[in-house]
C-alpha positions in Angstrom: 132.4 79.6 146.8 134.9 82.0 148.0 137.8 83.5 146.2 138.4 84.3 142.6 136.2 82.0 140.8 133.1 82.5 143.3 130.2 84.6 142.7 131.2 88.5 142.8 129.2 89.5 145.7 130.7 86.4 148.1 134.5 86.5 147.2 136.6 87.6 149.9 137.7 91.0 150.3 135.4 91.9 147.6 136.0 95.5 146.6 137.0 98.0 143.4 136.3 96.4 140.0 134.6 93.2 141.3 132.2 95.0 143.6 131.3 97.1 141.0 130.5 94.2 138.8 128.4 92.5 141.1 126.3 95.5 141.9 125.6 96.3 138.2 124.6 92.4 138.1 122.3 92.9 141.0 120.6 96.2 139.6 120.5 94.2 136.6 118.2 91.5 138.6 115.7 94.1 140.0 115.4 95.8 136.4 114.6 92.4 135.0 112.0 92.0 138.2 110.2 95.4 137.0 110.3 94.9 133.3 108.1 91.8 134.6 105.7 93.7 136.7 105.4 96.3 133.3 104.9 93.1 131.0 102.2 92.2 133.3 103.3 90.5 136.4 101.1 91.2 139.7 102.5 94.7 141.3 105.7 94.3 142.8 106.1 90.9 142.0 108.0 90.8 139.1 109.9 87.3 140.8 108.6 85.7 143.7 110.2 82.5 144.8 107.8 81.8 147.3 104.6 82.9 145.4 105.9 81.8 141.8 106.7 78.1 143.4 103.1 78.1 145.2 101.8 79.1 141.7 103.4 76.2 140.4 102.1 73.9 142.9 98.5 74.9 142.2 99.2 74.3 138.2 99.7 70.9 139.5 96.7 70.6 141.0 98.0 70.1 144.8 95.2 72.7 145.9 91.9 74.0 144.5 91.5 77.7 145.6 93.8 80.3 144.9 96.5 81.0 141.9 96.9 77.8 139.9 99.6 79.1 137.1 102.7 77.8 135.4 105.2 80.6 136.2 107.8 80.3 133.0 110.4 83.1 134.7 111.0 80.6 137.7 112.0 78.0 135.2 113.9 80.6 133.8 115.4 81.2 136.6 116.4 78.3 137.2 118.1 77.0 133.9 119.5 80.7 133.5 121.7 80.0 136.8 122.5 76.4 135.2 123.4 77.6 131.9 125.7 80.0 133.5 127.4 77.5 135.9 128.0 75.2 133.1 129.3 78.0 130.6 131.7 79.3 133.6 133.0 75.9 134.8 130.8 76.1 138.0 128.3 73.6 137.9 129.0 71.1 140.7 126.6 68.5 141.8 126.0 68.5 145.4 123.8 66.9 147.9 123.2 64.8 151.1 123.1 67.2 154.2 119.7 67.4 156.7 117.6 66.9 153.9 114.3 66.2 155.6 114.9 69.6 157.5 115.5 71.3 154.7 112.4 70.2 153.3 110.1 71.2 156.7 111.9 74.4 156.9 111.0 75.2 153.0 107.5 74.2 153.8 107.4 76.9 157.3 109.6 79.6 154.9 106.5 79.3 152.5 103.9 79.7 155.3 105.5 82.8 156.4 106.1 84.1 153.0 102.3 83.8 152.3 100.9 85.4 155.2 103.6 88.4 154.5 102.8 88.3 151.5 106.0 87.4 149.4 109.2 86.3 149.9 112.6 88.3 150.9 113.0 88.4 146.8 109.5 90.5 146.6 109.9 91.9 150.2 112.7 94.2 148.3 110.5 94.8 145.3 107.6 96.0 147.4 110.3 98.3 149.2 111.7 99.5 145.7 108.5 100.1 144.5 107.6 102.1 147.2 105.1 100.2 149.6 105.7 101.0 152.9 103.4 98.0 154.5 107.1 96.3 153.6 108.9 98.0 156.3 107.3 96.1 159.3 108.2 92.7 157.2 112.0 94.1 156.7 112.3 94.8 160.5 111.4 91.2 161.3 113.0 89.4 158.8 116.6 91.5 160.2 115.5 90.0 163.6 114.8 86.5 162.5 118.2 86.5 160.8 119.7 88.1 163.7 118.3 85.1 165.8 119.6 82.5 163.5 123.2 83.9 163.6 123.1 84.2 167.4 122.3 80.1 167.1 125.0 79.9 164.6 127.2 81.3 167.1 126.3 78.5 169.8 126.9 75.5 167.2 124.0 75.5 164.8 124.7 74.2 161.1 122.8 73.1 158.4 125.5 70.6 157.6 127.8 70.7 154.5 126.8 69.3 151.1 129.1 67.0 149.5 130.2 66.5 145.9 127.4 64.1 144.2 127.0 62.0 141.2 126.2 64.4 138.3 122.8 62.9 137.5 121.5 64.4 140.8 122.8 68.0 140.3 121.1 68.0 136.8 117.5 67.1 138.4 117.0 70.9 138.9 116.9 71.5 135.8 115.0 68.5 134.6 112.4 69.1 136.3 112.3 72.9 135.3 112.7 72.0 131.4 109.8 69.0 132.4 107.5 71.4 133.9 108.0 73.6 130.9 107.5 71.2 128.2 104.0 70.3 130.0 103.0 74.0 130.3 103.8 74.6 126.2 103.0 71.1 124.9 101.2 68.8 127.1 98.0 70.9 128.4 98.4 68.9 131.7 98.8 72.1 134.1 96.2 73.8 135.3 95.5 77.7 135.3 96.2 79.9 132.1 98.4 78.3 129.1 100.5 79.7 126.8 99.2 82.9 124.6 96.0 83.1 127.2 95.4 86.4 128.8 93.2 85.3 131.5 93.9 85.7 135.2 95.7 85.6 137.3 98.1 88.5 136.0 101.2 87.0 134.2 103.6 88.2 131.5 103.6 86.7 127.8 105.5 83.5 128.5 108.3 84.4 126.2 109.3 87.3 128.1 108.8 85.5 131.3 111.3 82.7 130.3 113.3 84.8 128.2 113.7 87.6 131.1 114.0 84.6 134.0 116.8 83.2 132.1 119.0 86.4 132.1 117.7 86.9 135.7 119.0 83.6 137.0 122.3 84.2 135.1 122.5 87.4 137.3 121.9 85.9 140.4 123.5 83.3 139.8 127.0 85.4 138.6 126.3 87.4 142.1 125.1 84.7 144.4 122.9 87.0 145.8 120.4 86.1 148.3 117.8 87.9 150.6 118.9 86.0 153.9 123.0 86.5 153.0 122.0 90.5 152.4 120.1 90.9 156.2 123.2 88.5 157.6 125.7 91.1 156.0 124.4 94.1 158.0 124.1 92.1 161.0 127.9 91.0 160.7 129.0 94.2 159.3 130.1 92.6 155.6 128.7 95.2 153.1 128.9 93.8 149.9 125.5 91.7 149.6 123.7 94.7 151.6 124.9 97.0 148.8 123.5 94.4 146.3 120.3 94.9 147.9 120.1 98.6 147.8 121.4 98.4 143.9 118.4 96.0 143.0 116.1 97.9 145.0 117.2 101.2 143.7 117.1 99.7 139.9 114.0 97.9 140.6 111.9 101.4 142.0 113.9 103.4 138.6 112.3 100.8 136.0 108.8 100.6 137.7 108.7 104.4 138.4 109.5 105.0 134.4 106.7 102.7 133.3 104.5 105.1 135.9 104.0 102.0 138.4 105.7 103.3 141.1 103.4 104.1 144.3 104.6 105.3 147.7 102.4 105.2 150.6 100.6 102.5 152.9 97.5 102.4 151.4 96.3 100.8 148.0 99.4 99.0 147.3 99.5 95.8 145.0 99.3 92.3 146.8 99.8 94.0 150.2 98.5 94.3 153.5 98.9 97.0 156.8 98.9 94.4 159.3 102.2 94.8 160.4 102.3 93.0 163.7 101.8 89.7 161.5 104.1 90.9 158.8 106.8 91.3 161.3 106.4 87.8 162.5 106.1 86.4 159.7 108.9 87.9 158.0 110.7 86.8 161.1 110.0 83.3 160.6 110.7 83.4 156.9 114.7 84.5 158.0 114.6 82.2 160.6 114.2 79.2 158.3 116.0 80.8 155.5 119.0 81.4 157.5 118.7 78.0 158.8 118.3 76.1 155.2 120.8 78.0 153.6 119.0 80.8 151.4 115.9 82.5 150.6 113.6 80.9 148.5 114.8 82.6 145.1 118.5 81.5 145.7 117.5 78.1 146.7 116.0 78.0 142.9 119.3 79.1 141.9 121.4 76.7 143.5 119.0 74.2 142.3 120.3 75.2 139.0 123.6 75.5 139.6 123.7 71.7 141.0 122.3 71.7 144.7 120.3 68.9 145.5 119.9 70.0 148.8 118.3 73.3 147.5 115.7 71.6 145.2 114.6 69.7 148.5 114.1 73.0 150.1 112.0 74.7 147.1 110.0 71.6 146.7 109.5 72.7 150.2 108.8 75.8 149.5 106.0 74.5 147.1 104.4 72.2 149.6 103.9 74.8 152.2 102.0 77.3 149.7 99.9 74.1 148.9 99.3 73.6 152.2 98.6 77.3 153.0 95.6 77.6 150.8 94.3 74.0 151.8 94.1 75.6 155.2 93.5 79.3 155.1 96.9 80.7 156.3 97.4 82.9 153.2 96.8 86.9 153.9 94.6 89.0 152.0 94.1 92.5 151.7 92.9 92.8 154.7 95.3 91.3 156.9 96.6 88.1 158.1 94.0 85.5 159.1 93.7 83.8 162.6 95.0 80.1 160.5 97.8 82.3 159.6 99.0 84.3 162.4 99.0 80.8 165.0 100.9 79.1 162.5 103.9 81.8 162.2 104.1 82.2 165.7 104.0 78.2 166.4 106.4 77.9 163.6 108.9 81.0 165.1 108.8 78.3 168.5 109.3 75.0 166.4 112.3 76.5 164.6 114.0 78.2 167.4 113.5 75.0 169.5 115.0 73.0 166.7 117.9 75.3 166.1 118.6 75.2 169.8 118.7 71.7 169.9 120.7 71.0 167.1 123.7 73.6 168.3 123.1 71.7 171.8 123.9 68.8 169.8 127.0 70.2 168.1 128.3 71.4 171.4 127.9 67.9 172.8 129.8 66.1 170.2 132.6 68.5 169.9 133.1 68.2 173.4 
């Protein structure tokens, strides 16, 4: 939303006190992500939309080999966004825009993120935490978003969501609450349950949920999105890129204070130095994120704010993560797999053709 009631970093002509508050909230989100790492989450992975949606898919038994754990922080992000929007009178149920395309774009987004080993939000944490390997991902991400912007200028659009009945908008929070209940009381989800210290690495559930709630509120308050930050650089709109810098600086400061900052390329946690694969993978994430209207974390936040289309995209990301493990697309510390690299290259070609076709159709329809 633009204007006086919109998210802080998305308002028209943002500046002065509004910009300061937006940067402070973005820094708070970065500090929360760092706190989660210091509390037990994987290195430079306090919050990662693609990785954590994949983890939740694993907890539901959607694949056998790979991380299978419910991530309370991601449920917290969605519910925190919901509660913030509700209390500020900004909750609005919306849906009905190219849902099938959003699901497929989400699948490819999830696959690309797992070849790089992180979504754009985790990329910023890796950069703030000193991981030089993330620089190639950043370059690819900017290239992917830049290509999407060019196609948007030629007519591409993901369509506009329309007002929907309130129950449609509450589906996202209902799903988050249902999964949280299964985690806490049902015993139906795979992986370590509440109070368990078994791997994969994770913060205590109460800490994860609480920090996730605050993180979701901060991200809803700002409207922060990795894709929007990259788009801002391309279009020379500086509020969102400054928010990204504030987030990275806060993240780096907090992990450094906790003794977990490590600069360089070698020995970085959940990272690899296959720079060509990282560039291409994040180019795919940038393309799909721009075409679908937001990065994985932003899709989770929008689902909390009432956007049913964002919930469809998040489901696609989870499905893409599950399929990535099923078909061996996920990178390791040694680099990308052959299958992962091939899917990324094929995905870029498919998404570019799709974007060009939509742009061509839009131009023909308006002629």
